[in-house]
PLY file of the C-alpha trace (Angstrom):
ply
format ascii 1.0
element vertex 113
property float x
property float y
property float z
element edge 112
property int vertex1
property int vertex2
end_header
139.65 145.87 99.61
135.95 146.67 100.92
135.93 148.20 104.01
133.39 144.98 104.89
134.43 142.01 106.45
133.52 138.82 106.84
130.94 138.16 103.62
130.88 134.81 100.69
133.15 135.20 98.57
130.30 134.97 95.63
129.10 138.38 97.68
129.77 141.71 96.69
128.66 144.97 98.59
126.14 147.53 96.62
124.79 150.10 98.83
123.57 151.18 102.26
120.07 150.95 102.70
119.69 152.35 106.17
121.69 152.67 108.99
120.97 152.44 112.94
122.98 152.08 116.28
121.41 149.52 118.03
120.38 150.75 121.97
121.40 147.51 123.33
125.26 147.33 122.26
126.09 150.57 120.57
126.85 148.22 117.63
126.32 149.79 114.03
123.60 148.17 112.38
123.92 148.85 108.52
121.33 147.02 106.06
122.22 147.10 102.57
122.25 145.75 99.28
124.66 143.27 97.94
124.45 141.28 95.44
124.48 137.17 96.02
125.47 135.10 93.20
123.31 135.43 90.26
120.94 137.69 92.48
120.44 141.08 94.45
119.44 140.54 98.35
119.75 142.47 101.82
122.54 141.78 104.59
122.86 142.84 107.97
126.39 144.20 109.13
127.53 145.01 112.63
130.15 147.70 112.86
131.13 146.70 108.97
131.14 142.81 109.77
128.63 140.86 107.81
126.23 138.26 109.75
124.46 135.52 107.99
120.40 135.46 107.67
117.21 135.63 105.38
118.02 138.04 102.10
115.21 139.54 102.81
113.11 140.63 105.94
110.92 138.10 107.93
107.18 138.73 109.84
107.53 138.08 113.38
105.02 135.40 114.58
104.24 137.76 117.08
105.06 141.33 116.94
106.06 143.83 119.67
106.50 147.40 119.98
107.39 148.87 116.34
108.79 145.50 115.71
106.91 143.52 113.15
109.92 141.84 111.12
113.30 140.67 111.55
116.49 139.75 110.03
119.85 137.92 110.93
120.91 135.65 113.04
122.80 135.18 116.30
121.81 138.26 116.53
118.67 138.64 115.57
117.59 142.63 114.39
113.92 143.37 114.50
112.91 145.96 111.84
109.82 148.20 112.06
107.34 148.10 109.35
108.48 150.73 107.48
112.21 149.61 107.63
110.85 145.97 106.33
109.14 148.02 103.02
112.20 150.06 102.75
114.70 147.08 102.60
111.73 145.18 100.18
111.34 147.88 97.86
114.83 148.79 97.27
116.05 144.98 97.02
113.46 144.13 94.39
113.75 147.07 92.39
116.95 146.36 91.51
116.12 142.77 90.88
113.24 143.82 88.72
115.88 146.52 86.84
118.00 143.68 85.75
115.11 141.24 85.11
116.05 139.09 88.06
114.07 136.27 89.60
115.13 136.46 93.50
114.97 133.15 94.75
114.79 133.17 98.60
115.32 129.38 99.74
116.70 130.55 103.26
116.62 128.02 105.59
115.47 125.40 103.62
118.14 123.40 104.17
116.85 123.48 107.96
113.58 121.89 106.97
114.97 118.91 105.02
117.18 117.63 108.34
0 1
1 2
2 3
3 4
4 5
5 6
6 7
7 8
8 9
9 10
10 11
11 12
12 13
13 14
14 15
15 16
16 17
17 18
18 19
19 20
20 21
21 22
22 23
23 24
24 25
25 26
26 27
27 28
28 29
29 30
30 31
31 32
32 33
33 34
34 35
35 36
36 37
37 38
38 39
39 40
40 41
41 42
42 43
43 44
44 45
45 46
46 47
47 48
48 49
49 50
50 51
51 52
52 53
53 54
54 55
55 56
56 57
57 58
58 59
59 60
60 61
61 62
62 63
63 64
64 65
65 66
66 67
67 68
68 69
69 70
70 71
71 72
72 73
73 74
74 75
75 76
76 77
77 78
78 79
79 80
80 81
81 82
82 83
83 84
84 85
85 86
86 87
87 88
88 89
89 90
90 91
91 92
92 93
93 94
94 95
95 96
96 97
97 98
98 99
99 100
100 101
101 102
102 103
103 104
104 105
105 106
106 107
107 108
108 109
109 110
110 111
111 112
């Protein structure tokens, strides 16, 4: 059994991209590559618990300090340009290796409501 909790049934843990301790809460944030359905994505885990959000970093509309991108929903996590690039490199690389065309439709159900 995986040490990671609350993942969707069609999600499998693959590897950790990076981790850090959040200053605000002291929680351990891990950004991981997961296989979700037929594709590989990035996923956030706080103290080993999955938190939903987009499968890739999103640019911030108004970057602040070092944060240029974000992932996750409640809580939303700010990412530096370097962290976002590392995530995109890892996820795009493994999808390319297996010739998987990634589909990112996160949030599209919100657009149609």
